[in-house]
N, C-alpha and C positions, 0 to 999 in steps of 0.2 A: 380621228380616223375619217377619211373621206367616205361618205355613204356610197354603197354599191348601187343604190336606187337613186337616180338623179331627181326623182320626184319627192324624196324624203325631205321633210321640213321640220323645223323645231316646234316646240309646244306653242310658242307665241304665234308662229306663222300659221299653224293649223287651228288656232283658236276659233271657235264658233262665235256667232253673234251673241250679244247680250240677250239674256232671257232664255237661253238654252235650258231645258228642264234638268239636264245633268248638273247644272250649277247649283241646283237647289239642295245639294247635300248639306249646305250650311253657309253661314256668312264667311266670306273669304277675305282675309286681310290683303291689302296691296303692299307687298313687301319690297317695293322698288324693283331693281333689276333682277333680283334673285327669285321672284315669285311671279308666275304667270297670272294675270288678273282673271284668267279663265280656269284656273286650277280649282279642283273640288276639295272642300275642307273635309278632312277625315273625322272631324267632330260633329258633322251634320247628323240630324236625327234619322235621316233616311237610311243610314248604314245599319241601323237596327230595326227600323220600322218596315222598310221595303227594299232591302239591299239588292235583290236580283233585278228588280225593275231599274234601280239606279245604275247597276253595272251595265245593263243593256243600253241605257242612255249614254253612259260614259264610253262604252265601246263604239256606239254609233257615231258619237261626236269626236272622239279622240283616237279610236283604233285600239290596238292590243295593249298599248302602254299609255297611261294617262297621267298628266301632271296633277299632283295633290298637294295639300298643305296640311302639315301636322300642327299640333297645338303650339301656339306662340308664333304662327306665321312662318314655320320652317318648311321649305320646299322639299319635295321628294317625288318619286315616280311610283305608280301602282301598276303592276303587271296583271292585266286582265286575260291575256291569251294563254291557252293551254300550251301551245308549242313554245311560246316565249318564256313561260314559267319553267318549262322543262329545260330550256336552254340556260336560264339563269341558275337554277338549282343544280344543273349538271356540270357547270363550269366554275368550280370554287376558286380558280386562279383569277379569271377575269371579273367574276362577281364574288368578291371575297367576303368572309365573315369578320374581317379585321376592321373593327370600328374606328381605329386610328386613322383610317383613310378618309373619313368623312370631311367634306369641305365646309361644313357648317358649324364646327365646334366653337368658333369664335362668337357665334350668335346664341349659344345655349346657356341659359342661366343655371345657377347651381340648384335651384329648387324646381327645375323643369319636371312636370308630372311624369313624363315618359323616361326620365333618366334611369329608373330601375330596369326598364326594358331595353334601353339603348344606351347603357352607361359606357363611359370612356374607360378603357383599360379594365373592363370587367374580367375577373379571373375565372369565369365559368367556361364550361365546354362550348357554350354557344358562340364564343368569340375566339376560340382556338382554331388555328388553321394548319394545313399541311400535315406532315408526319406526326407532329405532336397531337393533332386532333385525332388522327387515326388510332394512336396509342391510347388516348383518353377514352375514345368511344369503345375500344376493346375492354378497357378497365371497367367501364360502367356496364357493358353488356355482360361481362363475366359475373359481376355482382348480381345483376338482375336474373341471370340464368340460374343462379343458385337457389332461387325461390322454388320451393316444392309446389307443383301445380295442385296437388291434392290438398295440401295445407291451405293454399290460397283459396280454393273453393270452399273449404271448411270455414275459414275465417269469414269469408264473404257471406255465406249462408247464416252464420251465427249473428253477425252484426245486422244483417237484413232483418232477421226475425226480431232482434232486440228493438230495432227502430219501429218496426210495424207493431210490435206489442204496445208501443207507446201511444198509438192512435187507433188501433183496429176496433176498439169498442165505441168510438165516437161517431161513426157514420159519415164523417167528412174529414178532409184534410187538404192542406196545401202540400202536395207531394214533393214540391221543389224544396221548400224550406225545412221540412221535417223528414225528408227521406233522401232525395237525390243529392242535395248539397252536403249533408253531414256524412253520407255513406262512404264515398270513395276514400276520403282521408282517414276514416276509421280503419279501413283495411290496409291502406298504404302505411299508416303509422305503425301498425303491427308488423308489416313486412320490413320496413326500414329500421324500426327500433325505437321510435318515439313512444313515450308513455301514452296510454289510452286517453288519459284525462286532457292531454294536449290537443286532442282531435278538433274540438270546436274552434279553438283559437287558430290552429293551423288552417282550417277551412276558410275562416273569415279573411285571414291574411293572404292566402293563395288567391282568392277571388279579387281582393282589392289590388293586389300586385298585377294580376293578369289583365284587369280592366284598365290599368294605367291611369287612374284618376287621382284626385287630391290625396287619397289615403295610401297611395302606393309606397311612398317612402317610409311611412310608419310601419306598413306591412312588411317591407323588406327588413327593417330592423328587428321586428318580432321573430320572423323566420330565422334570421341570423343568430339571434340569441338562443332560440330553442335548439337549433342545429349544433351550435357550439357546445352546448351542454351535453347533447347526445354524443358527439364525437369525443369529448373529454371522458365520458363514461366508458366508451368502447376502447379508447386508448389505454385506459386503466385496466382493461381486461374484464370489465363487468358486462353482464348481459349475454344473450344468446348470439349465435353466429348468423345475425340478420344482415340486411344489405349494408347498413352502416358499418358493421364489423368487417364485412368483406372489403369495403372501400378503404377503411383505415388500415387493414392488414395487408393490402395489396395495392399500393398507391402508384405503381409504375413510375415512381420518382416525382409525382406531383406534390405540391405543397399542401399543408393543412388548410390554408385559405382556399385553394383551388378545390379541394375535396368538399369543403363546406358549401361552396357555391354550387357545386354539382348536385349535392343533396337537395339544396333549395330548388334547383331547376326540376329535379325529379318530383318534388312535392307539388310545385305549381302546375307543371304540365300534366302530371299524372292525376291530380285531383280535379282541377278546374275543367279540363276538357272531358274527363270521364263523367263528371257530374252533369255537364251539359249534354253529353251523348245520351245519358239515361233520360233526362228531361225531354230532349228533342225527340227521342224514339217513342216515348210514351205519348207525347203530343200527337205524333204521326199516327200511332195505332188507335188513338181515341178519336181522331178526326177524319180518318180515311177508311171508307167501307172495305177496301181491299184487305185490311188487317183485322176485320171484325172477328174472324174465327179465333184469333189469338186471345181475345178477351174472354172467350168462352172456354178456354182450357187448351186449345191447340198450341203447339210450340214451334212449328215449322216456320211460321212467318215472323217470329221474334228476330231471328238472325237476318231475315230479308228486310225488316223494318230498320234494323240497326245499320245494315249495309246501305240502304237507300238514304238514310240520314247523312252518311258520310259523303254522298254525292250531292244531295239536294239542300241540306240544312246543316252543313258541317260545323261542329263546335269551333274549329279553328278557322275563322272567317278570313282574317288577314294576318300576315306575319311580317315582322320587321327584321332588318339586319342583313342586307347585302349592299356592298359598296363597290362601285366600279374602280378597278385598279388602274385603268387608263381610259382615255376617250374611246368610245365605241358607238355602235349603232344597235338598237334593239327595237323591233317593231316599228321601223321607219322613224324612230326618234333618235336624236343625237344625245347620247348620254355622256356627260363629262366625267373626267377622272374625279373620284371622290363623291359623286352623286349617290344618294341613298336610293335603293330600289326595294320597295315593299312588295311582298308576295300576296297577290290576290287569289288566295286558295279557293274561296267560294266562287269567285267569278270564273276562274279557269275551269273548275269542275263543270260549269254550264256553258262553256264556250261553244257556240253554235257550229263552229268549224269542225269539231269532233263529235258533236251531238246535234246534227242538223234537224232532226225531228223533235228534239226536246223531250223525248220519252224518258220515263223514270228508269233508272238502272238498278236492278237488284240481282238476285241469283248468283252472287259471289263475284261479280265484276269489281275488282279492287284497283283499277287504274286511276283512282281519285288522288288528289293531292292532300288529303286530310291529315296524313301523317308525314307530309313533306316528301322530298325526293333528293337523291344524291347522297353525298357524304354526310350531310347534316340532317338527314331524315330521322324520325323517331326510331330508336333501336327496336329491332324485331321483338326482343323479349319484353320491352315496355308495351308494345302494341298488344301482345298476347295477354299481359297482365290487365291492361285497360279493358280489353274485350271480355275477359273472364269476369271482372268486377261489374261491368255494365250489364252483361247478359244475366248474371246471377241476380242483380238487383231487380231487373224486369221480371224474370221468371218467378222469383220468390214472391214478389208483389202480386203477380197474377195467380199464383197458387193460393195465397192467403186471402186475397180479395178479388175473386173472379168476376164480380159484378160491378167493378168500378166504372164510373161514368163521369163525364165533365159536369161540373156544377154551374158553369157559365157557358154562354154561347162561344163557339170557337173564335169568332171574330173579336171577342173582348180580350183574348189572351195577348200579353205583351212580352217584349224582350228586354233583357238588361241593356242599358245604354252604353254599349261598348262596340267600337269598330273592329276589335281584335277577336274577342271570344263571343260566340253567338249562343245565348242560352235564354231560358224562360225566367221572367221575374217571379212568376207564380203559375201553378197548374192545379187549381182547386178541383177536388174530386168528391163524389159521393159514393156510398156503398152501404151494404147491409152490415150493421155492427156484428163483430165476431169476437169470441173470447181470445185472450192472449195465450200464447204457448208457454209462458213462464220461462223455463230454462232454455228454450230454443231447441235446436236440433242436435246439440252435443250429447 
């Protein structure tokens, strides 16, 4: 399509001079005609060490849509602008979730680390389009809406107490590895129908798959095996009327394989992003004086901290999976049919065109992109479940250990090396040892 703006130019034409600080996202392979030599590698360490500064530099040098390189020298676009991201996610026809449209499949090796995230012909809801996607989203929403909110809170409080009992007498803990990471999947496993003992393995697999690293394919296999066993059990009529039973009993005509992949998506997204929401919120409350009252027993600012994290430090940093169905223009860039467009959720949340003063946003403003937007956004029922799990985790921890404090200087805290999900590698705390509750709150 001919650009409406005669000044619009391609990524190569707009390329800044060598040495631009935005290029320091990582070493960028020069992939011939397919890759701009000025594209930013999504594998660069700055995506997890200082992403917002990197996004500012990318926006300054490239505008609202920047050329990037995925692992293996695969070119793509990253949408940094709020309005542009709203346009992409709001137009599922022009920017489709149909991965078959991708013009790079002939360059993708079978063992590509991102294959589980961007797989060809993946049968999950993530890559379903049109009316079938709407039917599938309704099926999943119906299953999630069957969750009793009172039972959800009860499960969450019980598992929180059990985990805290494991370290409350020690006086110190890495709250990420021993609390935030194992917690959401324990609750979700109960809701979805997985046996409790599968929780640790499911958590490890969900993190590996969401991070898109070398262990992603093995993680996908583990989740598929556990989910197949769960579905077979529910198809035989065993177990309670949990989320898995709801999906198996009301398939809307979708196949067993499709239902299996949808359950895996629910585990990965529900666990990983909620665990990082807990960790990022606790980090904010422990490092920002505005939230000090919460650490002393107040609860009003717990929700404010959680909301601010979704704006400033969202667990869903970047998203994959939109493909242009035809040649078009986006943010003064020429997007070719079949180009992959990645969603810069964290960058768009801080777009200076919608937040010119850069002030923090709390108080219930939920116009962030942290749960996506449009037809493929996170179902509302799933958002409510995630919020309940995260809020319960924080509130119970503060109830049980009201004097928690960082065990290391804030500047020593580090993030997991992933450009997709943003979470803490560790959050070491100290506190006065307290006795365990034993049986918990039940």
